[in-house]
N, CA, C, O and the ligand as a Tripos MOL2 file, in Angstrom:
@<TRIPOS>MOLECULE
protein
  257   255    65     0     0
PROTEIN
NO_CHARGES

@<TRIPOS>ATOM
      1 N          93.9990  121.9900  139.4390 N.3       1 MET1
      2 CA         94.6200  122.5590  140.6530 C.3       1 MET1
      3 C          93.9740  123.8960  141.0000 C.2       1 MET1
      4 O          94.0310  124.8570  140.2330 O.2       1 MET1
      5 N          93.3610  123.9250  142.1690 N.am      2 LYS2
      6 CA         92.6780  125.1550  142.5700 C.3       2 LYS2
      7 C          93.4280  125.8390  143.7090 C.2       2 LYS2
      8 O          93.9400  125.1820  144.6150 O.2       2 LYS2
      9 N          93.4820  127.1340  143.6490 N.am      3 THR3
     10 CA         94.1360  127.8920  144.7210 C.3       3 THR3
     11 C          93.1290  128.8300  145.3710 C.2       3 THR3
     12 O          92.5040  129.6590  144.7100 O.2       3 THR3
     13 N          92.9910  128.6800  146.6650 N.am      4 LYS4
     14 CA         92.0430  129.5350  147.3820 C.3       4 LYS4
     15 C          92.7720  130.7610  147.9110 C.2       4 LYS4
     16 O          93.6290  130.6530  148.7880 O.2       4 LYS4
     17 N          92.4420  131.8800  147.3950 N.am      5 LYS5
     18 CA         93.1150  133.1080  147.8220 C.3       5 LYS5
     19 C          92.7940  133.4440  149.2770 C.2       5 LYS5
     20 O          93.6290  133.9840  150.0040 O.2       5 LYS5
     21 N          91.5990  133.1220  149.6770 N.am      6 GLY6
     22 CA         91.1930  133.4230  151.0440 C.3       6 GLY6
     23 C          91.9750  132.5870  152.0410 C.2       6 GLY6
     24 O          92.2500  133.0380  153.1530 O.2       6 GLY6
     25 N          92.3350  131.3750  151.6500 N.am      7 GLU7
     26 CA         93.0420  130.4950  152.5620 C.3       7 GLU7
     27 C          94.4530  131.0050  152.8230 C.2       7 GLU7
     28 O          94.9690  130.8990  153.9350 O.2       7 GLU7
     29 N          95.0470  131.5380  151.8200 N.am      8 ALA8
     30 CA         96.4200  132.0300  151.9640 C.3       8 ALA8
     31 C          96.4750  133.1970  152.9400 C.2       8 ALA8
     32 O          97.4990  133.4530  153.5730 O.2       8 ALA8
     33 N          95.3680  133.8860  153.0450 N.am      9 LYS9
     34 CA         95.3460  135.0450  153.9330 C.3       9 LYS9
     35 C          95.2490  134.6320  155.4050 C.2       9 LYS9
     36 O          95.8490  135.2650  156.2730 O.2       9 LYS9
     37 N          94.4900  133.5660  155.6770 N.am     10 ALA10
     38 CA         94.3040  133.1310  157.0520 C.3      10 ALA10
     39 C          95.5180  132.3630  157.5440 C.2      10 ALA10
     40 O          95.9030  131.3550  156.9510 O.2      10 ALA10
     41 N          96.1190  132.8340  158.6230 N.am     11 ALA11
     42 CA         97.2910  132.1500  159.1780 C.3      11 ALA11
     43 C          96.8330  131.0010  160.0670 C.2      11 ALA11
     44 O          95.8120  131.0870  160.7480 O.2      11 ALA11
     45 N          97.6060  129.9370  160.0430 N.am     12 ALA12
     46 CA         97.2620  128.7900  160.8710 C.3      12 ALA12
     47 C          97.7990  128.9730  162.2860 C.2      12 ALA12
     48 O          98.8570  129.5660  162.4970 O.2      12 ALA12
     49 N          97.0580  128.4600  163.2310 N.am     13 CYS13
     50 CA         97.4820  128.5310  164.6250 C.3      13 CYS13
     51 C          98.7890  127.7580  164.7870 C.2      13 CYS13
     52 O          98.8530  126.5870  164.4150 O.2      13 CYS13
     53 N          99.8290  128.3850  165.3320 N.am     14 PRO14
     54 CA        101.1320  127.7340  165.4750 C.3      14 PRO14
     55 C         101.1040  126.5800  166.4710 C.2      14 PRO14
     56 O         102.0190  125.7570  166.5000 O.2      14 PRO14
     57 N         100.0710  126.5220  167.2720 N.am     15 ILE15
     58 CA         99.9910  125.4740  168.2850 C.3      15 ILE15
     59 C          99.3140  124.2270  167.7450 C.2      15 ILE15
     60 O          99.8730  123.1340  167.8360 O.2      15 ILE15
     61 N          98.1280  124.3700  167.1890 N.am     16 CYS16
     62 CA         97.3810  123.1980  166.7490 C.3      16 CYS16
     63 C          97.1370  123.1810  165.2470 C.2      16 CYS16
     64 O          96.6580  122.1790  164.7160 O.2      16 CYS16
     65 N          97.4530  124.2570  164.5580 N.am     17 GLY17
     66 CA         97.3290  124.2590  163.1040 C.3      17 GLY17
     67 C          95.9630  124.6770  162.5870 C.2      17 GLY17
     68 O          95.7540  124.7450  161.3760 O.2      17 GLY17
     69 N          95.0380  124.9550  163.4800 N.am     18 LYS18
     70 CA         93.7160  125.4000  163.0480 C.3      18 LYS18
     71 C          93.7830  126.8570  162.5950 C.2      18 LYS18
     72 O          94.6830  127.5980  162.9890 O.2      18 LYS18
     73 N          92.8340  127.2540  161.7730 N.am     19 PRO19
     74 CA         92.8010  128.6590  161.3290 C.3      19 PRO19
     75 C          92.7220  129.6050  162.5190 C.2      19 PRO19
     76 O          91.9240  129.4010  163.4340 O.2      19 PRO19
     77 N          93.5530  130.6380  162.5010 N.am     20 SER20
     78 CA         93.5850  131.5690  163.6170 C.3      20 SER20
     79 C          92.3380  132.4340  163.6510 C.2      20 SER20
     80 O          91.6890  132.6690  162.6330 O.2      20 SER20
     81 N          92.0260  132.8940  164.8390 N.am     21 VAL21
     82 CA         90.8550  133.7460  165.0330 C.3      21 VAL21
     83 C          91.3220  135.1750  165.2850 C.2      21 VAL21
     84 O          92.3200  135.4080  165.9660 O.2      21 VAL21
     85 N          90.5940  136.1070  164.7340 N.am     22 GLU22
     86 CA         90.9860  137.5120  164.8400 C.3      22 GLU22
     87 C          91.2490  137.9180  166.2870 C.2      22 GLU22
     88 O          92.1960  138.6480  166.5770 O.2      22 GLU22
     89 N          90.4070  137.4390  167.1800 N.am     23 GLU23
     90 CA         90.5060  137.8480  168.5840 C.3      23 GLU23
     91 C          91.7670  137.3140  169.2680 C.2      23 GLU23
     92 O          92.2990  137.9360  170.1880 O.2      23 GLU23
     93 N          92.2310  136.1610  168.8070 N.am     24 TYR24
     94 CA         93.3720  135.5430  169.4930 C.3      24 TYR24
     95 C          94.5880  135.3930  168.5840 C.2      24 TYR24
     96 O          95.4670  134.5690  168.8370 O.2      24 TYR24
     97 N          94.6260  136.1820  167.5430 N.am     25 LYS25
     98 CA         95.7600  136.1040  166.6200 C.3      25 LYS25
     99 C          97.0940  136.0880  167.3350 C.2      25 LYS25
    100 O          97.2690  136.8010  168.3240 O.2      25 LYS25
    101 N          98.0430  135.2890  166.8600 N.am     26 PRO26
    102 CA         97.9200  134.3920  165.6950 C.3      26 PRO26
    103 C          97.3480  133.0260  166.0520 C.2      26 PRO26
    104 O          97.4900  132.0770  165.2810 O.2      26 PRO26
    105 N          96.7160  132.9180  167.1900 N.am     27 PHE27
    106 CA         96.2130  131.6230  167.6420 C.3      27 PHE27
    107 C          94.7440  131.4620  167.3170 C.2      27 PHE27
    108 O          94.0830  132.4050  166.8830 O.2      27 PHE27
    109 N          94.2340  130.2480  167.5330 N.am     28 CYS28
    110 CA         92.8440  129.9670  167.1830 C.3      28 CYS28
    111 C          91.9450  130.1290  168.3980 C.2      28 CYS28
    112 O          90.7250  130.2150  168.2630 O.2      28 CYS28
    113 N          92.5390  130.1710  169.5760 N.am     29 SER29
    114 CA         91.7290  130.2800  170.7880 C.3      29 SER29
    115 C          92.6080  130.7500  171.9450 C.2      29 SER29
    116 O          93.8340  130.7740  171.8380 O.2      29 SER29
    117 N          91.9760  131.1150  173.0310 N.am     30 LYS30
    118 CA         92.7380  131.5680  174.1960 C.3      30 LYS30
    119 C          93.5630  130.4290  174.7600 C.2      30 LYS30
    120 O          94.6500  130.6410  175.2990 O.2      30 LYS30
    121 N          93.0430  129.2260  174.6340 N.am     31 ARG31
    122 CA         93.7530  128.0610  175.1530 C.3      31 ARG31
    123 C          95.1010  127.9140  174.4570 C.2      31 ARG31
    124 O          96.1280  127.7160  175.1060 O.2      31 ARG31
    125 N          95.0850  128.0130  173.1430 N.am     32 CYS32
    126 CA         96.3370  127.8800  172.3960 C.3      32 CYS32
    127 C          97.2560  129.0480  172.7140 C.2      32 CYS32
    128 O          98.4760  128.8840  172.7510 O.2      32 CYS32
    129 N          96.6990  130.2010  172.9400 N.am     33 SER33
    130 CA         97.5020  131.3640  173.3020 C.3      33 SER33
    131 C          98.1990  131.1180  174.6400 C.2      33 SER33
    132 O          99.3680  131.4580  174.8210 O.2      33 SER33
    133 N          97.4600  130.5260  175.5630 N.am     34 ASP34
    134 CA         98.0400  130.2250  176.8730 C.3      34 ASP34
    135 C          99.1200  129.1560  176.7520 C.2      34 ASP34
    136 O         100.1480  129.2180  177.4280 O.2      34 ASP34
    137 N          98.8810  128.1880  175.8970 N.am     35 VAL35
    138 CA         99.8600  127.1150  175.6980 C.3      35 VAL35
    139 C         101.1650  127.6930  175.1950 C.2      35 VAL35
    140 O         102.2430  127.3180  175.6560 O.2      35 VAL35
    141 N         101.0600  128.6030  174.2500 N.am     36 ASP36
    142 CA        102.2640  129.2160  173.6900 C.3      36 ASP36
    143 C         102.9810  130.0410  174.7430 C.2      36 ASP36
    144 O         104.2060  129.9990  174.8510 O.2      36 ASP36
    145 N         102.2120  130.7880  175.5150 N.am     37 LEU37
    146 CA        102.8010  131.6170  176.5660 C.3      37 LEU37
    147 C         103.5170  130.7430  177.5810 C.2      37 LEU37
    148 O         104.6110  131.0740  178.0380 O.2      37 LEU37
    149 N         102.8990  129.6340  177.9260 N.am     38 ASN38
    150 CA        103.4850  128.7200  178.8910 C.3      38 ASN38
    151 C         104.7940  128.1430  178.3570 C.2      38 ASN38
    152 O         105.7800  128.0330  179.0860 O.2      38 ASN38
    153 N         104.7890  127.7800  177.0840 N.am     39 ARG39
    154 CA        106.0050  127.2470  176.4710 C.3      39 ARG39
    155 C         107.1150  128.2790  176.5430 C.2      39 ARG39
    156 O         108.2680  127.9680  176.8420 O.2      39 ARG39
    157 N         106.7390  129.5010  176.2650 N.am     40 TRP40
    158 CA        107.7240  130.5860  176.2380 C.3      40 TRP40
    159 C         108.3190  130.7880  177.6180 C.2      40 TRP40
    160 O         109.5330  130.9380  177.7590 O.2      40 TRP40
    161 N         107.4700  130.7930  178.6370 N.am     41 LEU41
    162 CA        107.9390  131.0020  179.9990 C.3      41 LEU41
    163 C         108.8380  129.8610  180.4310 C.2      41 LEU41
    164 O         109.8700  130.0890  181.0630 O.2      41 LEU41
    165 N         108.4670  128.6540  180.1040 N.am     42 VAL42
    166 CA        109.2730  127.4810  180.4550 C.3      42 VAL42
    167 C         110.6170  127.5520  179.7580 C.2      42 VAL42
    168 O         111.6470  127.2170  180.3430 O.2      42 VAL42
    169 N         110.6050  127.9860  178.5110 N.am     43 GLY43
    170 CA        111.8470  128.0910  177.7450 C.3      43 GLY43
    171 C         112.7770  129.1060  178.3610 C.2      43 GLY43
    172 O         113.9800  128.8680  178.4660 O.2      43 GLY43
    173 N         112.2350  130.2360  178.7680 N.am     44 VAL44
    174 CA        113.0460  131.2810  179.3840 C.3      44 VAL44
    175 C         113.6080  130.7850  180.7090 C.2      44 VAL44
    176 O         114.7730  131.0220  181.0290 O.2      44 VAL44
    177 N         112.7780  130.1020  181.4650 N.am     45 TYR45
    178 CA        113.2080  129.6050  182.7710 C.3      45 TYR45
    179 C         114.3640  128.6220  182.6110 C.2      45 TYR45
    180 O         115.3520  128.6870  183.3420 O.2      45 TYR45
    181 N         114.2300  127.7170  181.6530 N.am     46 ARG46
    182 CA        115.2780  126.7330  181.4230 C.3      46 ARG46
    183 C         116.5520  127.4170  180.9370 C.2      46 ARG46
    184 O         117.6650  127.0470  181.3120 O.2      46 ARG46
    185 N         116.3580  128.4080  180.1080 N.am     47 PHE47
    186 CA        117.5060  129.1170  179.5490 C.3      47 PHE47
    187 C         118.2790  129.8070  180.6660 C.2      47 PHE47
    188 O         119.5100  129.7950  180.6730 O.2      47 PHE47
    189 N         117.5690  130.4000  181.5940 N.am     48 GLU48
    190 CA        118.2370  131.1260  182.6770 C.3      48 GLU48
    191 C         118.9610  130.1810  183.6170 C.2      48 GLU48
    192 O         120.0910  130.4480  184.0240 O.2      48 GLU48
    193 N         118.3160  129.0780  183.9630 N.am     49 THR49
    194 CA        118.9520  128.1390  184.8870 C.3      49 THR49
    195 C         120.1490  127.4710  184.2280 C.2      49 THR49
    196 O         121.1060  127.0900  184.9010 O.2      49 THR49
    197 N         120.0910  127.3370  182.9430 N.am     50 ASP50
    198 CA        121.1660  126.6730  182.2170 C.3      50 ASP50
    199 C         122.3560  127.6050  182.0210 C.2      50 ASP50
    200 O         123.4850  127.1770  181.7790 O.2      50 ASP50
    201 N         122.0610  128.8790  182.1350 N.am     51 GLU51
    202 CA        123.1320  129.8390  181.8670 C.3      51 GLU51
    203 C         123.5920  130.5390  183.1410 C.2      51 GLU51
    204 O         123.5190  131.7630  183.2440 O.2      51 GLU51
    205 N         124.0660  129.7570  184.1120 N.am     52 THR52
    206 CA        124.6030  130.3520  185.3360 C.3      52 THR52
    207 C         125.9380  129.6960  185.6600 C.2      52 THR52
    208 O         126.0570  128.9940  186.6640 O.2      52 THR52
    209 N         126.9230  129.9140  184.8350 N.am     53 PRO53
    210 CA        128.2470  129.3160  185.0450 C.3      53 PRO53
    211 C         129.0230  130.0130  186.1560 C.2      53 PRO53
    212 O         129.8050  129.3800  186.8660 O.2      53 PRO53
    213 N         128.8120  131.2790  186.3000 N.am     54 ASP54
    214 CA        129.5610  132.0190  187.3180 C.3      54 ASP54
    215 C         128.6310  132.5830  188.3730 C.2      54 ASP54
    216 O         127.8930  133.5340  188.1150 O.2      54 ASP54
    217 N         128.6650  132.0050  189.5550 N.am     55 GLU55
    218 CA        127.8480  132.5410  190.6380 C.3      55 GLU55
    219 C         128.7630  133.2580  191.6290 C.2      55 GLU55
    220 O         129.8840  132.8170  191.8840 O.2      55 GLU55
    221 N         128.2790  134.3510  192.1760 N.am     56 PRO56
    222 CA        129.0700  135.1530  193.1230 C.3      56 PRO56
    223 C         129.5980  134.3100  194.2690 C.2      56 PRO56
    224 O         130.7310  134.5090  194.7070 O.2      56 PRO56
    225 N         128.7950  133.3660  194.7650 N.am     57 GLY57
    226 CA        129.2090  132.5220  195.8860 C.3      57 GLY57
    227 C         130.3060  131.5520  195.4770 C.2      57 GLY57
    228 O         131.2180  131.2810  196.2580 O.2      57 GLY57
    229 N         130.2280  131.0370  194.2810 N.am     58 ASN58
    230 CA        131.2010  130.0610  193.8120 C.3      58 ASN58
    231 C         132.5860  130.6670  193.6520 C.2      58 ASN58
    232 O         133.5970  129.9890  193.8300 O.2      58 ASN58
    233 N         132.6180  131.9040  193.3250 N.am     59 ASP59
    234 CA        133.8880  132.5580  193.0370 C.3      59 ASP59
    235 C         134.8120  132.5330  194.2580 C.2      59 ASP59
    236 O         136.0180  132.3210  194.1330 O.2      59 ASP59
    237 N         134.2350  132.7510  195.4270 N.am     60 GLY60
    238 CA        135.0340  132.7800  196.6320 C.3      60 GLY60
    239 C         135.5470  131.3900  197.0030 C.2      60 GLY60
    240 O         136.6670  131.2520  197.4950 O.2      60 GLY60
    241 N         134.7340  130.3630  196.7710 N.am     61 LYS61
    242 CA        135.1260  129.0100  197.1380 C.3      61 LYS61
    243 C         136.3030  128.5150  196.2880 C.2      61 LYS61
    244 O         137.0520  127.6270  196.6950 O.2      61 LYS61
    245 N         136.4400  129.0920  195.1380 N.am     62 ASP62
    246 CA        137.4730  128.6420  194.2130 C.3      62 ASP62
    247 C         138.8650  128.8820  194.7740 C.2      62 ASP62
    248 O         139.8230  128.1990  194.4130 O.2      62 ASP62
    249 N         138.9600  129.8620  195.6610 N.am     63 GLU63
    250 CA        140.2750  130.2080  196.1910 C.3      63 GLU63
    251 C         140.6630  129.3340  197.3770 C.2      63 GLU63
    252 O         141.7930  129.3990  197.8600 O.2      63 GLU63
    253 N         139.7530  128.5430  197.8280 N.am     64 ASP64
    254 CA        139.9980  127.7510  199.0130 C.3      64 ASP64
    255 C         141.1150  126.7100  198.8490 C.2      64 ASP64
    256 O         141.4170  125.9740  199.7880 O.2      64 ASP64
    257 ZN         95.1080  126.4770  168.1260 Zn       65 ZN65
@<TRIPOS>BOND
     1     1     2 1
     2     2     3 1
     3     3     4 2
     4     3     5 am
     5     5     6 1
     6     6     7 1
     7     7     8 2
     8     7     9 am
     9     9    10 1
    10    10    11 1
    11    11    12 2
    12    11    13 am
    13    13    14 1
    14    14    15 1
    15    15    16 2
    16    15    17 am
    17    17    18 1
    18    18    19 1
    19    19    20 2
    20    19    21 am
    21    21    22 1
    22    22    23 1
    23    23    24 2
    24    23    25 am
    25    25    26 1
    26    26    27 1
    27    27    28 2
    28    27    29 am
    29    29    30 1
    30    30    31 1
    31    31    32 2
    32    31    33 am
    33    33    34 1
    34    34    35 1
    35    35    36 2
    36    35    37 am
    37    37    38 1
    38    38    39 1
    39    39    40 2
    40    39    41 am
    41    41    42 1
    42    42    43 1
    43    43    44 2
    44    43    45 am
    45    45    46 1
    46    46    47 1
    47    47    48 2
    48    47    49 am
    49    49    50 1
    50    50    51 1
    51    51    52 2
    52    51    53 am
    53    53    54 1
    54    54    55 1
    55    55    56 2
    56    55    57 am
    57    57    58 1
    58    58    59 1
    59    59    60 2
    60    59    61 am
    61    61    62 1
    62    62    63 1
    63    63    64 2
    64    63    65 am
    65    65    66 1
    66    66    67 1
    67    67    68 2
    68    67    69 am
    69    69    70 1
    70    70    71 1
    71    71    72 2
    72    71    73 am
    73    73    74 1
    74    74    75 1
    75    75    76 2
    76    75    77 am
    77    77    78 1
    78    78    79 1
    79    79    80 2
    80    79    81 am
    81    81    82 1
    82    82    83 1
    83    83    84 2
    84    83    85 am
    85    85    86 1
    86    86    87 1
    87    87    88 2
    88    87    89 am
    89    89    90 1
    90    90    91 1
    91    91    92 2
    92    91    93 am
    93    93    94 1
    94    94    95 1
    95    95    96 2
    96    95    97 am
    97    97    98 1
    98    98    99 1
    99    99   100 2
   100    99   101 am
   101   101   102 1
   102   102   103 1
   103   103   104 2
   104   103   105 am
   105   105   106 1
   106   106   107 1
   107   107   108 2
   108   107   109 am
   109   109   110 1
   110   110   111 1
   111   111   112 2
   112   111   113 am
   113   113   114 1
   114   114   115 1
   115   115   116 2
   116   115   117 am
   117   117   118 1
   118   118   119 1
   119   119   120 2
   120   119   121 am
   121   121   122 1
   122   122   123 1
   123   123   124 2
   124   123   125 am
   125   125   126 1
   126   126   127 1
   127   127   128 2
   128   127   129 am
   129   129   130 1
   130   130   131 1
   131   131   132 2
   132   131   133 am
   133   133   134 1
   134   134   135 1
   135   135   136 2
   136   135   137 am
   137   137   138 1
   138   138   139 1
   139   139   140 2
   140   139   141 am
   141   141   142 1
   142   142   143 1
   143   143   144 2
   144   143   145 am
   145   145   146 1
   146   146   147 1
   147   147   148 2
   148   147   149 am
   149   149   150 1
   150   150   151 1
   151   151   152 2
   152   151   153 am
   153   153   154 1
   154   154   155 1
   155   155   156 2
   156   155   157 am
   157   157   158 1
   158   158   159 1
   159   159   160 2
   160   159   161 am
   161   161   162 1
   162   162   163 1
   163   163   164 2
   164   163   165 am
   165   165   166 1
   166   166   167 1
   167   167   168 2
   168   167   169 am
   169   169   170 1
   170   170   171 1
   171   171   172 2
   172   171   173 am
   173   173   174 1
   174   174   175 1
   175   175   176 2
   176   175   177 am
   177   177   178 1
   178   178   179 1
   179   179   180 2
   180   179   181 am
   181   181   182 1
   182   182   183 1
   183   183   184 2
   184   183   185 am
   185   185   186 1
   186   186   187 1
   187   187   188 2
   188   187   189 am
   189   189   190 1
   190   190   191 1
   191   191   192 2
   192   191   193 am
   193   193   194 1
   194   194   195 1
   195   195   196 2
   196   195   197 am
   197   197   198 1
   198   198   199 1
   199   199   200 2
   200   199   201 am
   201   201   202 1
   202   202   203 1
   203   203   204 2
   204   203   205 am
   205   205   206 1
   206   206   207 1
   207   207   208 2
   208   207   209 am
   209   209   210 1
   210   210   211 1
   211   211   212 2
   212   211   213 am
   213   213   214 1
   214   214   215 1
   215   215   216 2
   216   215   217 am
   217   217   218 1
   218   218   219 1
   219   219   220 2
   220   219   221 am
   221   221   222 1
   222   222   223 1
   223   223   224 2
   224   223   225 am
   225   225   226 1
   226   226   227 1
   227   227   228 2
   228   227   229 am
   229   229   230 1
   230   230   231 1
   231   231   232 2
   232   231   233 am
   233   233   234 1
   234   234   235 1
   235   235   236 2
   236   235   237 am
   237   237   238 1
   238   238   239 1
   239   239   240 2
   240   239   241 am
   241   241   242 1
   242   242   243 1
   243   243   244 2
   244   243   245 am
   245   245   246 1
   246   246   247 1
   247   247   248 2
   248   247   249 am
   249   249   250 1
   250   250   251 1
   251   251   252 2
   252   251   253 am
   253   253   254 1
   254   254   255 1
   255   255   256 2
@<TRIPOS>SUBSTRUCTURE
     1 MET1         2 RESIDUE 1 A MET
     2 LYS2         6 RESIDUE 1 A LYS
     3 THR3        10 RESIDUE 1 A THR
     4 LYS4        14 RESIDUE 1 A LYS
     5 LYS5        18 RESIDUE 1 A LYS
     6 GLY6        22 RESIDUE 1 A GLY
     7 GLU7        26 RESIDUE 1 A GLU
     8 ALA8        30 RESIDUE 1 A ALA
     9 LYS9        34 RESIDUE 1 A LYS
    10 ALA10       38 RESIDUE 1 A ALA
    11 ALA11       42 RESIDUE 1 A ALA
    12 ALA12       46 RESIDUE 1 A ALA
    13 CYS13       50 RESIDUE 1 A CYS
    14 PRO14       54 RESIDUE 1 A PRO
    15 ILE15       58 RESIDUE 1 A ILE
    16 CYS16       62 RESIDUE 1 A CYS
    17 GLY17       66 RESIDUE 1 A GLY
    18 LYS18       70 RESIDUE 1 A LYS
    19 PRO19       74 RESIDUE 1 A PRO
    20 SER20       78 RESIDUE 1 A SER
    21 VAL21       82 RESIDUE 1 A VAL
    22 GLU22       86 RESIDUE 1 A GLU
    23 GLU23       90 RESIDUE 1 A GLU
    24 TYR24       94 RESIDUE 1 A TYR
    25 LYS25       98 RESIDUE 1 A LYS
    26 PRO26      102 RESIDUE 1 A PRO
    27 PHE27      106 RESIDUE 1 A PHE
    28 CYS28      110 RESIDUE 1 A CYS
    29 SER29      114 RESIDUE 1 A SER
    30 LYS30      118 RESIDUE 1 A LYS
    31 ARG31      122 RESIDUE 1 A ARG
    32 CYS32      126 RESIDUE 1 A CYS
    33 SER33      130 RESIDUE 1 A SER
    34 ASP34      134 RESIDUE 1 A ASP
    35 VAL35      138 RESIDUE 1 A VAL
    36 ASP36      142 RESIDUE 1 A ASP
    37 LEU37      146 RESIDUE 1 A LEU
    38 ASN38      150 RESIDUE 1 A ASN
    39 ARG39      154 RESIDUE 1 A ARG
    40 TRP40      158 RESIDUE 1 A TRP
    41 LEU41      162 RESIDUE 1 A LEU
    42 VAL42      166 RESIDUE 1 A VAL
    43 GLY43      170 RESIDUE 1 A GLY
    44 VAL44      174 RESIDUE 1 A VAL
    45 TYR45      178 RESIDUE 1 A TYR
    46 ARG46      182 RESIDUE 1 A ARG
    47 PHE47      186 RESIDUE 1 A PHE
    48 GLU48      190 RESIDUE 1 A GLU
    49 THR49      194 RESIDUE 1 A THR
    50 ASP50      198 RESIDUE 1 A ASP
    51 GLU51      202 RESIDUE 1 A GLU
    52 THR52      206 RESIDUE 1 A THR
    53 PRO53      210 RESIDUE 1 A PRO
    54 ASP54      214 RESIDUE 1 A ASP
    55 GLU55      218 RESIDUE 1 A GLU
    56 PRO56      222 RESIDUE 1 A PRO
    57 GLY57      226 RESIDUE 1 A GLY
    58 ASN58      230 RESIDUE 1 A ASN
    59 ASP59      234 RESIDUE 1 A ASP
    60 GLY60      238 RESIDUE 1 A GLY
    61 LYS61      242 RESIDUE 1 A LYS
    62 ASP62      246 RESIDUE 1 A ASP
    63 GLU63      250 RESIDUE 1 A GLU
    64 ASP64      254 RESIDUE 1 A ASP
    65 ZN65       257 GROUP 0 **** ****
């Protein structure tokens, strides 16, 4: 059983699993960095649209 000390130091790209590159840490390339950013933006967008139970306009209609 061999353990590579150098391998433990290099973090894997969270998107595709390839070894990360210093320039795009923690990703392996700009493409993977963009993919992650896109996922994040989509997640935030969904979270916001999903979390609108009380709208100012709806409040007035409730009294009708
Ligand atoms: Zn990658």
